DRENDO-1510 file (C-alpha; in Angstrom, 1 decimal, always signed):
<recs>
REC; n; res; u; v; w
REC; 1; UNK; -94.6; -15.4; -7.9 .
REC; 2; UNK; -92.8; -14.8; -4.7 .
REC; 3; UNK; -96.0; -14.9; -2.7 .
REC; 4; UNK; -97.0; -18.2; -4.4 .
REC; 5; UNK; -93.7; -19.7; -3.4 .
REC; 6; UNK; -94.0; -18.5; +0.1 .
REC; 7; UNK; -97.5; -20.0; +0.4 .
REC; 8; UNK; -96.3; -23.3; -1.1 .
REC; 9; UNK; -93.4; -23.3; +1.3 .
REC; 10; UNK; -95.6; -22.7; +4.3 .
REC; 11; UNK; -98.0; -25.4; +3.1 .
REC; 12; UNK; -95.1; -27.8; +2.8 .
REC; 13; UNK; -93.8; -27.2; +6.3 .
REC; 14; UNK; -97.3; -27.2; +7.9 .
REC; 15; UNK; -97.3; -31.0; +7.3 .
REC; 16; UNK; -96.0; -33.1; +10.1 .
REC; 17; UNK; -94.2; -35.5; +7.7 .
REC; 18; UNK; -91.9; -32.7; +6.5 .
REC; 19; UNK; -90.6; -32.1; +10.0 .
REC; 20; UNK; -90.1; -35.9; +10.4 .
REC; 21; UNK; -88.0; -35.9; +7.2 .
REC; 22; UNK; -85.8; -33.1; +8.5 .
REC; 23; UNK; -85.3; -35.0; +11.7 .
REC; 24; UNK; -84.7; -38.2; +9.9 .
REC; 25; UNK; -81.8; -36.6; +8.0 .
REC; 26; UNK; -80.1; -35.8; +11.2 .
REC; 27; UNK; -80.6; -39.3; +12.7 .
REC; 28; UNK; -79.4; -41.0; +9.5 .
REC; 29; UNK; -76.3; -38.9; +9.3 .
REC; 30; UNK; -75.5; -39.5; +13.0 .
REC; 31; UNK; -76.0; -43.2; +12.4 .
REC; 32; UNK; -73.8; -43.2; +9.3 .
REC; 33; UNK; -70.9; -41.4; +11.1 .
REC; 34; UNK; -71.3; -43.6; +14.1 .
REC; 35; UNK; -71.1; -46.7; +11.9 .
REC; 36; UNK; -67.9; -45.3; +10.3 .
REC; 37; UNK; -66.4; -44.7; +13.7 .
REC; 38; UNK; -67.2; -48.3; +14.8 .
REC; 39; UNK; -65.6; -49.6; +11.6 .
REC; 40; UNK; -62.5; -47.6; +12.5 .
REC; 41; UNK; -62.1; -49.5; +15.7 .
REC; 42; UNK; -62.3; -52.8; +13.8 .
REC; 43; UNK; -59.7; -51.9; +11.2 .
REC; 44; UNK; -57.3; -49.9; +13.4 .
REC; 45; UNK; -54.6; -52.7; +13.2 .
REC; 46; UNK; -55.5; -54.7; +10.1 .
REC; 47; UNK; -52.1; -54.5; +8.6 .
REC; 48; UNK; -53.0; -52.1; +5.8 .
REC; 49; UNK; -49.8; -50.6; +4.2 .
REC; 50; UNK; -49.1; -47.0; +5.1 .
REC; 51; UNK; -50.0; -44.2; +2.7 .
REC; 52; UNK; -46.4; -43.8; +1.4 .
REC; 53; UNK; -46.2; -47.5; +0.3 .
REC; 54; UNK; -49.6; -47.2; -1.4 .
REC; 55; UNK; -48.7; -43.9; -3.1 .
REC; 56; UNK; -45.4; -45.2; -4.3 .
REC; 57; UNK; -47.0; -48.3; -5.7 .
REC; 58; UNK; -49.7; -46.3; -7.5 .
REC; 59; UNK; -47.0; -43.9; -8.8 .
REC; 60; UNK; -44.9; -46.8; -10.2 .
REC; 61; UNK; -47.9; -48.3; -11.9 .
REC; 62; UNK; -49.1; -45.0; -13.4 .
REC; 63; UNK; -45.6; -44.2; -14.8 .
REC; 64; UNK; -45.5; -47.6; -16.4 .
REC; 65; UNK; -48.8; -47.1; -18.1 .
REC; 66; UNK; -47.7; -43.7; -19.4 .
REC; 67; UNK; -44.4; -45.0; -20.6 .
REC; 68; UNK; -46.1; -47.8; -22.5 .
REC; 69; UNK; -48.4; -45.3; -24.1 .
REC; 70; UNK; -51.5; -47.4; -23.1 .
REC; 71; UNK; -53.7; -44.4; -22.2 .
REC; 72; UNK; -55.5; -41.9; -24.3 .
REC; 73; UNK; -57.7; -38.8; -23.8 .
REC; 74; UNK; -59.2; -38.3; -20.4 .
REC; 75; UNK; -57.6; -41.4; -18.9 .
REC; 76; UNK; -54.1; -40.1; -19.8 .
REC; 77; UNK; -54.8; -36.7; -18.4 .
REC; 78; UNK; -56.1; -38.1; -15.1 .
REC; 79; UNK; -53.1; -40.4; -14.8 .
REC; 80; UNK; -50.6; -37.6; -15.5 .
REC; 81; UNK; -52.3; -35.5; -12.8 .
REC; 82; UNK; -52.2; -38.4; -10.4 .
REC; 83; UNK; -48.5; -38.9; -11.0 .
REC; 84; UNK; -47.9; -35.2; -10.2 .
REC; 85; UNK; -49.9; -35.4; -7.0 .
REC; 86; UNK; -48.3; -38.6; -5.8 .
REC; 87; UNK; -44.8; -37.2; -6.4 .
REC; 88; UNK; -45.8; -34.0; -4.5 .
REC; 89; UNK; -47.1; -36.0; -1.6 .
REC; 90; UNK; -44.0; -38.2; -1.3 .
REC; 91; UNK; -41.7; -35.2; -1.7 .
REC; 92; UNK; -43.5; -33.1; +0.9 .
REC; 93; UNK; -44.6; -35.9; +3.2 .
REC; 94; UNK; -48.3; -35.0; +2.8 .
REC; 95; UNK; -50.8; -37.9; +3.4 .
REC; 96; UNK; -54.0; -38.2; +1.4 .
REC; 97; UNK; -57.4; -37.7; +3.0 .
REC; 98; UNK; -58.4; -40.9; +4.8 .
REC; 99; UNK; -61.9; -42.2; +4.3 .
REC; 100; UNK; -62.2; -42.7; +8.1 .
REC; 101; UNK; -61.1; -39.3; +9.3 .
REC; 102; UNK; -62.6; -35.8; +10.1 .
REC; 103; UNK; -61.8; -34.6; +6.6 .
REC; 104; UNK; -63.0; -37.8; +5.0 .
REC; 105; UNK; -66.4; -37.3; +6.6 .
REC; 106; UNK; -66.7; -33.8; +5.4 .
REC; 107; UNK; -66.0; -35.0; +1.9 .
REC; 108; UNK; -68.5; -37.9; +2.1 .
REC; 109; UNK; -71.3; -37.5; -0.5 .
REC; 110; UNK; -73.7; -39.8; +1.4 .
REC; 111; UNK; -75.7; -36.8; +2.5 .
REC; 112; UNK; -76.8; -36.4; -1.1 .
REC; 113; UNK; -78.3; -39.9; -1.2 .
REC; 114; UNK; -80.2; -39.3; +2.0 .
REC; 115; UNK; -81.5; -35.9; +0.8 .
REC; 116; UNK; -82.4; -37.4; -2.5 .
REC; 117; UNK; -84.6; -40.1; -1.1 .
REC; 118; UNK; -86.6; -37.7; +1.0 .
REC; 119; UNK; -86.8; -35.0; -1.6 .
REC; 120; UNK; -88.3; -37.5; -4.1 .
REC; 121; UNK; -91.1; -38.2; -1.7 .
REC; 122; UNK; -92.0; -34.5; -1.6 .
REC; 123; UNK; -91.6; -34.0; -5.3 .
REC; 124; UNK; -93.8; -36.9; -6.1 .
REC; 125; UNK; -96.6; -35.8; -3.9 .
REC; 126; UNK; -96.6; -32.0; -4.2 .
REC; 127; UNK; -98.8; -32.0; -7.3 .
REC; 128; UNK; -100.3; -35.5; -7.1 .
REC; 129; UNK; -101.7; -34.8; -3.6 .
REC; 130; UNK; -103.8; -31.9; -4.9 .
REC; 131; UNK; -105.7; -34.5; -7.0 .
REC; 132; UNK; -105.9; -37.2; -4.3 .
REC; 133; UNK; -107.2; -34.6; -1.8 .
REC; 134; UNK; -109.6; -33.1; -4.3 .
REC; 135; UNK; -108.1; -29.5; -4.0 .
REC; 136; UNK; -106.9; -29.3; -7.6 .
REC; 137; UNK; -110.1; -27.7; -8.9 .
REC; 138; UNK; -110.0; -24.9; -6.3 .
REC; 139; UNK; -106.2; -24.5; -7.0 .
REC; 140; UNK; -106.5; -24.1; -10.8 .
REC; 141; UNK; -109.6; -21.9; -10.8 .
REC; 142; UNK; -107.7; -19.2; -8.9 .
REC; 143; UNK; -106.9; -16.0; -11.0 .
REC; 144; UNK; -103.2; -17.1; -11.3 .
REC; 145; UNK; -101.6; -18.6; -14.4 .
REC; 146; UNK; -101.0; -22.3; -14.1 .
REC; 147; UNK; -97.4; -22.2; -15.0 .
REC; 148; UNK; -96.8; -19.9; -12.0 .
REC; 149; UNK; -98.6; -22.3; -9.7 .
REC; 150; UNK; -96.4; -25.2; -11.0 .
REC; 151; UNK; -93.2; -23.1; -10.8 .
REC; 152; UNK; -93.9; -22.3; -7.1 .
REC; 153; UNK; -94.4; -26.0; -6.4 .
REC; 154; UNK; -91.2; -27.0; -8.2 .
REC; 155; UNK; -89.2; -24.2; -6.6 .
REC; 156; UNK; -90.5; -25.3; -3.2 .
REC; 157; UNK; -89.3; -28.9; -3.9 .
REC; 158; UNK; -85.8; -27.7; -4.9 .
REC; 159; UNK; -85.6; -25.4; -1.8 .
REC; 160; UNK; -86.6; -28.4; +0.3 .
REC; 161; UNK; -83.8; -30.4; -1.2 .
REC; 162; UNK; -81.3; -27.7; -0.6 .
REC; 163; UNK; -82.4; -27.4; +3.0 .
REC; 164; UNK; -82.1; -31.1; +3.6 .
REC; 165; UNK; -78.6; -31.1; +2.1 .
REC; 166; UNK; -77.5; -28.2; +4.3 .
REC; 167; UNK; -79.0; -29.9; +7.4 .
REC; 168; UNK; -77.2; -33.1; +6.6 .
REC; 169; UNK; -73.9; -31.4; +5.8 .
REC; 170; UNK; -74.0; -29.4; +9.0 .
REC; 171; UNK; -74.8; -32.5; +11.0 .
REC; 172; UNK; -71.9; -34.3; +9.3 .
REC; 173; UNK; -69.5; -31.6; +10.2 .
REC; 174; UNK; -70.6; -31.5; +13.8 .
REC; 175; UNK; -70.3; -35.3; +14.1 .
REC; 176; UNK; -67.0; -35.3; +12.3 .
REC; 177; UNK; -65.6; -32.8; +14.9 .
REC; 178; UNK; -67.0; -34.8; +17.8 .
REC; 179; UNK; -66.0; -38.3; +16.7 .
REC; 180; UNK; -62.8; -37.8; +14.7 .
REC; 181; UNK; -59.5; -36.0; +15.4 .
REC; 182; UNK; -58.0; -33.4; +13.0 .
REC; 183; UNK; -55.0; -34.2; +10.8 .
REC; 184; UNK; -56.6; -36.8; +8.5 .
REC; 185; UNK; -54.7; -35.7; +5.5 .
REC; 186; UNK; -54.7; -33.1; +2.7 .
REC; 187; UNK; -56.5; -33.0; -0.6 .
REC; 188; UNK; -54.5; -32.0; -3.7 .
REC; 189; UNK; -55.5; -30.8; -7.1 .
REC; 190; UNK; -53.7; -29.8; -10.3 .
REC; 191; UNK; -54.3; -26.2; -11.4 .
REC; 192; UNK; -52.5; -24.5; -14.2 .
REC; 193; UNK; -50.0; -27.4; -14.5 .
REC; 194; UNK; -49.1; -27.2; -10.8 .
REC; 195; UNK; -50.1; -29.2; -7.7 .
REC; 196; UNK; -52.0; -27.1; -5.2 .
REC; 197; UNK; -53.4; -27.9; -1.8 .
REC; 198; UNK; -57.2; -27.7; -1.6 .
REC; 199; UNK; -59.1; -26.3; +1.4 .
REC; 200; UNK; -61.2; -29.0; +3.1 .
REC; 201; UNK; -64.2; -26.6; +3.3 .
REC; 202; UNK; -64.2; -25.6; -0.4 .
REC; 203; UNK; -63.7; -29.1; -1.5 .
REC; 204; UNK; -66.4; -30.4; +0.9 .
REC; 205; UNK; -68.9; -27.8; -0.5 .
REC; 206; UNK; -67.8; -28.8; -4.1 .
REC; 207; UNK; -68.6; -32.4; -3.4 .
REC; 208; UNK; -71.9; -31.4; -1.9 .
REC; 209; UNK; -72.8; -29.4; -5.0 .
REC; 210; UNK; -72.0; -32.4; -7.2 .
REC; 211; UNK; -74.2; -34.5; -5.0 .
REC; 212; UNK; -77.1; -32.0; -5.4 .
REC; 213; UNK; -77.1; -32.6; -9.2 .
REC; 214; UNK; -78.5; -36.1; -8.6 .
REC; 215; UNK; -81.1; -34.7; -6.2 .
REC; 216; UNK; -82.3; -32.1; -8.8 .
REC; 217; UNK; -82.6; -34.7; -11.7 .
REC; 218; UNK; -84.3; -37.4; -9.7 .
REC; 219; UNK; -86.6; -35.0; -8.0 .
REC; 220; UNK; -87.5; -33.4; -11.3 .
REC; 221; UNK; -88.3; -36.9; -12.7 .
REC; 222; UNK; -90.5; -37.6; -9.7 .
REC; 223; UNK; -92.2; -34.2; -10.1 .
REC; 224; UNK; -92.9; -35.0; -13.7 .
REC; 225; UNK; -94.4; -38.4; -13.0 .
REC; 226; UNK; -96.5; -37.0; -10.2 .
REC; 227; UNK; -97.8; -34.1; -12.3 .
REC; 228; UNK; -98.6; -36.3; -15.4 .
REC; 229; UNK; -100.1; -39.4; -13.8 .
REC; 230; UNK; -101.4; -37.8; -10.5 .
REC; 231; UNK; -99.9; -40.7; -8.5 .
REC; 232; UNK; -97.3; -40.1; -5.9 .
REC; 233; UNK; -96.8; -43.8; -5.4 .
REC; 234; UNK; -96.0; -44.3; -9.1 .
REC; 235; UNK; -93.6; -41.3; -9.0 .
REC; 236; UNK; -91.8; -42.5; -5.9 .
REC; 237; UNK; -91.5; -46.1; -7.2 .
REC; 238; UNK; -90.2; -45.2; -10.7 .
REC; 239; UNK; -87.8; -42.6; -9.3 .
REC; 240; UNK; -86.3; -45.0; -6.8 .
REC; 241; UNK; -86.2; -47.7; -9.5 .
REC; 242; UNK; -84.0; -45.6; -11.8 .
REC; 243; UNK; -81.9; -44.5; -8.8 .
REC; 244; UNK; -81.1; -48.0; -7.7 .
REC; 245; UNK; -80.9; -49.8; -11.0 .
REC; 246; UNK; -79.1; -47.1; -13.0 .
REC; 247; UNK; -75.6; -48.5; -12.4 .
REC; 248; UNK; -76.8; -51.9; -13.5 .
REC; 249; UNK; -78.1; -50.6; -16.8 .
REC; 250; UNK; -74.9; -48.6; -17.4 .
REC; 251; UNK; -72.8; -51.8; -16.7 .
REC; 252; UNK; -74.8; -53.8; -19.1 .
REC; 253; UNK; -74.6; -51.2; -21.9 .
REC; 254; UNK; -71.0; -50.1; -21.2 .
REC; 255; UNK; -69.7; -51.5; -24.5 .
REC; 256; UNK; -72.2; -49.5; -26.6 .
REC; 257; UNK; -71.9; -45.9; -27.7 .
REC; 258; UNK; -75.4; -45.1; -26.5 .
REC; 259; UNK; -74.4; -45.4; -22.9 .
REC; 260; UNK; -72.8; -41.9; -23.2 .
REC; 261; UNK; -76.2; -40.4; -23.7 .
REC; 262; UNK; -78.2; -42.3; -21.0 .
REC; 263; UNK; -79.4; -40.4; -18.0 .
REC; 264; UNK; -78.1; -43.1; -15.6 .
REC; 265; UNK; -74.5; -42.6; -16.8 .
REC; 266; UNK; -74.4; -39.0; -15.6 .
REC; 267; UNK; -76.6; -38.9; -12.5 .
REC; 268; UNK; -73.8; -39.4; -10.0 .
REC; 269; UNK; -71.5; -36.4; -10.6 .
REC; 270; UNK; -69.4; -37.3; -7.6 .
REC; 271; UNK; -67.7; -39.9; -9.8 .
REC; 272; UNK; -65.6; -37.0; -11.1 .
REC; 273; UNK; -63.9; -37.0; -7.6 .
REC; 274; UNK; -62.7; -40.6; -8.3 .
REC; 275; UNK; -60.2; -42.1; -10.7 .
REC; 276; UNK; -62.8; -44.1; -12.7 .
REC; 277; UNK; -64.2; -43.0; -16.1 .
REC; 278; UNK; -66.5; -45.1; -18.2 .
REC; 279; UNK; -65.4; -43.4; -21.4 .
REC; 280; UNK; -62.4; -41.1; -22.1 .
REC; 281; UNK; -64.7; -38.5; -23.9 .
REC; 282; UNK; -67.1; -38.3; -20.9 .
REC; 283; UNK; -66.2; -35.2; -18.9 .
REC; 284; UNK; -68.0; -33.1; -16.3 .
REC; 285; UNK; -69.1; -30.5; -18.9 .
REC; 286; UNK; -70.4; -33.3; -21.1 .
REC; 287; UNK; -72.3; -34.8; -18.2 .
REC; 288; UNK; -73.8; -31.5; -17.2 .
REC; 289; UNK; -75.0; -31.0; -20.8 .
REC; 290; UNK; -76.6; -34.4; -21.0 .
REC; 291; UNK; -78.3; -33.8; -17.6 .
REC; 292; UNK; -79.5; -30.4; -18.8 .
REC; 293; UNK; -81.2; -31.9; -21.8 .
REC; 294; UNK; -83.1; -34.5; -19.6 .
REC; 295; UNK; -84.0; -31.8; -17.1 .
REC; 296; UNK; -85.5; -29.6; -19.8 .
REC; 297; UNK; -87.5; -32.6; -21.2 .
REC; 298; UNK; -88.8; -33.4; -17.7 .
REC; 299; UNK; -90.0; -29.8; -17.2 .
REC; 300; UNK; -91.5; -29.5; -20.7 .
REC; 301; UNK; -93.6; -32.6; -20.1 .
REC; 302; UNK; -94.6; -31.4; -16.6 .
REC; 303; UNK; -95.6; -27.9; -17.7 .
REC; 304; UNK; -97.2; -29.1; -20.9 .
REC; 305; UNK; -99.5; -31.5; -19.2 .
REC; 306; UNK; -100.3; -29.4; -16.2 .
REC; 307; UNK; -101.1; -26.2; -18.1 .
REC; 308; UNK; -103.5; -28.0; -20.5 .
REC; 309; UNK; -105.1; -30.4; -18.1 .
REC; 310; UNK; -108.9; -30.3; -17.9 .
REC; 311; UNK; -109.7; -29.5; -14.3 .
REC; 312; UNK; -113.0; -31.3; -14.5 .
REC; 313; UNK; -111.2; -34.6; -15.0 .
</recs>
């Protein structure tokens, strides 16, 4: 199995397009950080209230909501934690992480979106290209079990996604240190009923890990479509369709109970770093469980079709 994976990995990187994708990640990240820096120059003196005023206003509003007993479940828990953190900030004069800052750049999940789009291209074509190039018969007549061949291809896709994420993250850190000064704020969290200060590096890696969840699910979907229908174009098109229209579908169905079980609702796990929740009973473990079910379904279909396919077709 390891040798199969190594061969698949070497085959993947022997293609010129793979190197182009890696370079494209670097260029897109540099462009993104450069755009943020340019935006900073435009909004430097826009009259935005300082963080203390904003924190105090949010604190007052949250306390009013809690006193009025308007919140339940997850919304109440989040509001209580936000109250604790804002009180801690104001008492200790600790500003929050600014979006346009060195720390804010390290926390930015945009790297995940860039890696996702490029990983989908590889996932869609890694099996479909064997059919389009006419090499599938030679591949499947080798004395190796088909599930091992497919596993090596799928593992190569995931490793490629991981590599793109790490390249993008490293580029983001480098650009953040070049373009932005230190001291952009401090992230806080509530642990064991107490407010604790969070390391910028551990939190940045945590956000990166949450972003990778979307990469895995969307790439797995593209891998399934490419394996079943033998068309990389269809796989890329459908994968990008669900990626870009997912939020619209969720918004349209937000009033219905079924939205909790839709794939689109849980694809972006970085939402758990924000203050927004679609439903009080949707938590990170629940989202991971739903995604795991869809992931298993995608793989069952991929393996089921690939292992039973007639190679003369």
